C-alpha positions, 0 to 999 in steps of 0.5 A, a space after each residue: 142593757 141586755 146587748 152590752 157585753 157583761 164582765 160577769 154573769 151569775 147563777 144559783 146552784 140549788 140542786 144536788 148532784 155531780 158535774 164534770 166540765 171546764 170553761 174558758 172563762 174563770 168561775 167563782 163559787 160562793 157557798 151560801 148554804 149547805 156543802 159543795 165539793 169541788 175537784 180541781 186537778 187532783 185536789 178536792 175541796 169541801 166548801 161550806 157556808 161563806 167559802 169562796 173558790 175561783 177556778 181558772 180558765 180551761 181548768 177541768 173541775 168536778 163539782 158535787 153539791 150535797 143535798 140542801 146546797 145553795 150556792 152562787 156561781 159567777 162566770 168571768 169574761 176572760 177576754 173582757 178582763 184581759 182587755 182591761 188588764 192589758 195582758 192574757 196571762 191571768 191567773 188567780 189564787 182565790 180559795 178560802 179553804 187553803 188561804 186566809 186574806 182580809 179581802 175575802 170579807 170585802 169580796 163577800 160583801 160585794 157578792 151579797 150586793 150583787 146577789 141582792 139585786 138578782 131579781 131587779 129587772 129595771 135598767 137602774 138595777 142593771 147599771 148597779 149590777 155592772 158596777 158591782 161586777 167591776 168592784 168585784 173584779 177590782 178586789 179579785 185583781 188587787 188581792 188574788 191575781 198572780 203575776 205570771 211574769 213575776 217569780 219573786 225572789 228569783 232575781 231575774 235581771 231586766 234584760 231577761 224580763 224584756 226578752 221574755 216580754 218581747 217573745 210573748 209580744 211577738 207571738 201574740 201579734 203574729 199567731 195568725 201567721 205562719 211563724 217559726 222558731 227561726 223567725 223569732 230567733 233572727 228577730 232576737 239575734 239568737 241561735 235556734 238552739 239557744 232560743 229553744 232551750 231558753 223558751 222551754 226553761 222560762 215559759 215551761 213549754 216548747 216554742 210550738 206548744 206555746 204558739 199552739 196555746 195562743 192559737 187555741 186560746 183565740 180559737 176557743 173563743 170563736 168556737 163558743 161565740 161565732 158560727 164559723 166552721 171548724 176549718 175556717 176557725 183553724 185557718 184564721 188562727 194560724 193552724 196550717 190545716 184543720 187536721 192540725 188544729 184538731 190534733 192540738 185541740 185534742 192534746 189540750 181538751 181531750 175531745 175534738 173541736 166539734 165535740 167541744 162546741 156541742 158540749 158547751 152549747 148543751 151546758 149553755 142551755 143547762 145554764 138557761 134552764 138553771 136560771 128558770 129553776 132559780 125562779 122557782 127557788 125565789 123564796 129560798 134565795 130571798 130568805 138567804 139574803 134577808 138573813 145577810 141584811 140583818 147584819 151578819 157582815 159588820 159595816 166599816 166604821 170610822 169610830 171605835 168604842 173601847 170599854 176598859 175595866 180596871 179590875 179585870 186584866 190578864 198578864 201580858 208578855 211584851 218581850 215578843 217583839 223586842 228583837 231586831 236584825 242587824 245583819 252582818 255581825 262584824 258591822 257592829 265593830 263600827 263605832 256609829 253602828 254601836 252608838 245607834 245600837 245603844 239608842 235603839 236599846 235605851 229607847 225601845 228595850 230591844 232584847 235580842 239582836 239577830 246577827 249572821 256570818 259569824 264564821 266569816 273566813 275574814 274574821 275567824 282565821 289568822 294568818 296560819 289558818 287557825 281559828 280566831 274568835 277575838 273579833 266575835 268576842 268584841 261584838 258579843 261583849 258589846 251586846 252583853 255589856 249593853 244588856 242585849 242577847 245575840 240571836 246567832 244565825 250560823 249559816 253563810 247568809 248573803 247580805 243583799 241590797 234589795 230594790 225589788 224582790 227581783 233585783 238585788 245587789 250583793 255586798 262585796 264581801 258576801 259575794 265571794 263567801 261560800 258554805 264551808 265543806 262538811 268536814 271543815 264545818 264540823 270542826 269549826 262548829 265544835 271549836 266555836 261552841 267550846 269557845 262560847 261556853 268557856 268564855 261566856 259560861 253555860 248559864 249565859 248562852 242558854 239565853 241565846 238563840 242559835 239558828 240555821 237558815 235553809 241555804 238553797 244549796 243545801 237542799 232542804 226539800 230533799 230527804 238526804 239534803 245536806 241541810 239536815 246534816 249541817 244543822 245536826 252538827 250545830 245541835 249536837 255540839 251545843 246540846 252537848 254543853 247544855 240541853 237547855 240551849 235553843 237551836 232552830 231553823 230554817 228561815 222559811 218565807 211565809 206565804 212564798 215557801 208555804 207550799 214546800 213546808 209540808 215536805 220539809 216538816 215531814 222529813 224533819 219529823 222523820 229524823 232523830 233530831 228535831 229543832 227547838 224552834 221554827 223560824 220564818 220570814 215574813 214579807 208580804 208576798 204570796 206564791 202558788 205552784 201551777 203546772 210545776 212552776 212557781 208564781 208570786 205576787 204582792 199581798 196587800 192583805 191587812 192581816 197578812 202576817 197573822 193569817 200566814 201564821 195560822 196557815 203555817 200552824 195548820 201545816 205544822 199540825 198536819 205534818 206531825 212535827 212537834 216544835 216548842 217555839 215559833 219565831 218570825 226572824 225577819 218581818 216587814 211588808 217589803 223585802 225592798 231596801 228602796 221603798 220610800 214607804 218604809 220611811 213613812 208614817 205608814 210604816 210605824 202604824 204597820 209595826 204597831 198593828 202587827 205587834 198587837 195582832 201577832 205578839 201573842 201567836 209566836 214566841 219572838 218577832 225580829 223586825 227587819 231591820 234596825 239600821 239604814 247602814 245595812 244597805 249603804 250603796 252608791 245611791 244612798 246619798 240623801 237623808 232617806 233612801 227607802 230602807 227599813 232601818 229604824 234609824 237613818 245613816 245620819 242618826 235620825 229616828 224614823 217613824 218606825 223607831 218611835 213605834 217600838 218606843 211607844 211599845 216599850 212603854 206598854 205595861 204588864 197587865 192587859 186590860 183591853 185589846 181591839 183592832 186599833 188599840 191595846 190598853 195596859 196597866 201596872 196594877 197601881 192606877 197607872 195605864 198606858 194605851 198604844 193605838 194606831 189608824 193603819 191604812 192598808 195598801 191599795 192595788 196601785 201598790 200591787 202593780 207598781 215597782 217598789 223602788 219606783 214609788 215617788 215620795 211626793 205620791 206616797 199617799 196614793 198607795 193607801 187605802 183612804 184618808 179617814 180619821 178614826 174616832 177612838 173612845 175609851 171609857 175606863 170603869 172601876 178606877 180609883 177616884 182622884 186626879 190623873 195626869 194624862 200624857 199623849 205622845 203621837 207621831 203623824 204627818 205633822 209631828 215626828 215624821 222625818 220624811 214629811 219634815 224633809 219635805 219642807 226642805 224641798 227633798 234636798 239631797 245635799 244637806 249641811 250638817 246644821 240642817 241634819 241637826 235640825 231634822 234630828 231635833 225636830 224629828 220627835 213625837 208631838 206631845 200634849 198633857 192635861 190633868 183631869 179629876 175622876 169621880 164615880 170611878 169612871 174616866 172617859 177619853 175621846 181621841 181623833 187619830 189621823 191616818 197612819 198615825 200612832 199614839 201612846 197615852 199614859 194615864 198616871 194617878 197623882 197622889 196627894 195628902 188629904 187637906 
């Protein structure tokens, strides 16, 4: 086993002191006790117990261990990992100081198991270790690997992605030869000048810099792991002379290749000494491991017990998540859209409807270019007549059909639209505000929300950015009517745009006008900035939204900007309108989980989005198209619709909330339970194009297929007879996607078949009557994977005999 190349090696850090170095292999530090200060580039992080940080390949870093430090250092074989992943573009974002992710607990658990086998010398222990190394690598690549070929929301077309891949593949295959920019240009049928600018723009470096970067990467491997002399290494890796190699090496590593080799040999010896030193710290390490074994890390269980005390409750406001997006405001003029909105209101209790493109030139100007709000009035009248309130986005927000974050199609109407010039914008906003207050009254519009999103053309990251001028116009005109009207922005994308928020909030804090609320979008994407370039990835963190909200709250606090309300104005696990998971039971469980987790942390959540009609296009020719609407174009309610229906039945007194259930009551012996068995997405989802997930294989994209045994024990409830009603949506009941399977996923259904799907796509239901004695009621429910369930417990009054 000693001769087998290992994916990971690990050592214990037990001595205080400072070390400044870098490795070609990524390093992961896991703090067991004490404090370790790590400086990466110009950023300093102070790591404490249970903190984790991964330092990417060839990142210079300084470690300062404080007295009493006990940490584990894991070194990952970059080349072996690159071989398994099929790419050398490996960049990780794994740092518990600045990031939150449920996967950190999974990683800690595996790392603890690795540490527990530290002193095992037998072959079985070595096999176990190797298996655990791969398990740790699986967690890292699934949850923390940044796709360097993937700049989310940049809307690259497929031709660009293919060209970049061809450039990278050509250089990787020919770096040992004397290739030139001209060779590559001829191969791609491009001019030298165009290709040079293209590579600089998209790879962040010149052709020669990128070529030398690849050559150096392979050369460093030979410096570390062979005894070849420097000249041979230079020539074998494509450098014309050893002098050219030394020059390029110094520019990247700030020392000569021979000096680097000697230093790394010295570090290797120190690591060997460190291993021997750890033998002397055996008792201290074993003491730590024994503490971990006592159960500090809870085991995952498929059973959950919930004790509920009927005489102990707190007030619960359920209106937080009663908001959803419709999109273009004037789509509401369509009769089929109105009918579906009325159904959503009736069954889910939605209170706020988010709409945009209010100031459309097509609808707001008459033939003499005078302002005309008649069409807008028709929309607002419809909402108010149906007891709904507008959440009005006043910018020019494009409506996109998103296949993946990189591939979108704009609607034809909004493709031609553009932001009004400032002078015109001032006039139309003034006219709009006067019109709204005169028609609907000051008291009514104080109940609405007015928002302005950060259109990229308005430069919100610049102190003199036009965004703030436009926002101030909206704010001052509305506040002139009433100081109680709420105006906010700017639709920042959680996780993806967090890195620019410090700058934005700092600018806003120093201005005279501050928003009444900050609005954010939540789609499960993460981005980091590395060497001035932004890279993105999908996140499968099951607590993504709650974690990102906590991170954002810290950013807001650090900026000093004081804002009364925080809104999630768009939220879903994906931005794609062609992702079949949107239509599944998984989506319903996702909605229930996030509303339970997040509703008490924000003031409003507007689900993305209400209707599949939002993304009608040439390919929407069947019952389900992977859109995130609650209702299909044919008017069939999806599992996501029933999730909000169940949430609408929640009562005003919160009695208990667990990871999978919320128990409420009305103070009059009636109780409602809403619960779920949500299963998170897997690494297969991370590495798949969202619009290419096959409906037949949808189960392969979730974590496991275990049922959940939910047990409820009610204490101190009134004795007597109770009727228990259970409603449930799972793959056998209420899922139009699974019912469509029975029709062979046919793309051409007759009206009678559509009507059939409408009638059978309803939650399953069962009822029973129980007698309560001694004030105790127990219920046990086996919840299927991705199932949602609502349980109503209703006291039945009767006259005494």
